[in-house]
C-alpha positions, 0 to 999 in steps of 0.5 A, a space after each residue: 532468502 528468496 524463498 523465505 521473502 515470499 513466504 512472509 509475503 504471502 503471509 502479509 498479504 492474507 492479514 490485509 483486509 480488501 480495503 487495505 488491499 485496495 489503497 496498497 495497490 492504488 499507492 503502488 500504481 500511482 507511484 509507478 511502483 517506486 519506493 521513493 515517489 510520494 504522493 498525497 492521499 487524494 492522488 491515490 485514494 480517488 476512488 469510492 471505494 477508498 474513500 470516507 472513514 474506513 479508508 482513513 483508518 486503513 491507512 492509518 493501519 497500514 502505517 502502523 503495520 508498516 506497510 506505507 510511510 508518512 512523508 511530512 512535506 511543507 504542505 502537506 503530508 504525502 505516504 510512500 511505500 516502504 519495502 515490506 509494502 512494495 513487495 506485498 503490492 507486487 503480490 497482490 497484482 501477481 495474484 491478480 494478474 493470474 485470476 
């Protein structure tokens, strides 16, 4: 079971582009790896490479692919990692540590 999950996470990492990975890692680090914490977009997309139209499109793609979930609140929309996004984020961080 763990091996199947790990193979799927590796396949998921390869389908993402660099901007999508940066957004995932940014959200993961700002939430402390929590799957229940949710943040507004400016809180985790505050680096120059994660701003602008391309970054907004990448965020929409991550939502459509099922890595990030929109969480509507009273004031503004917030975003949170789901299980798939959390696993891929962990794999990306492990790969970066290995370098």
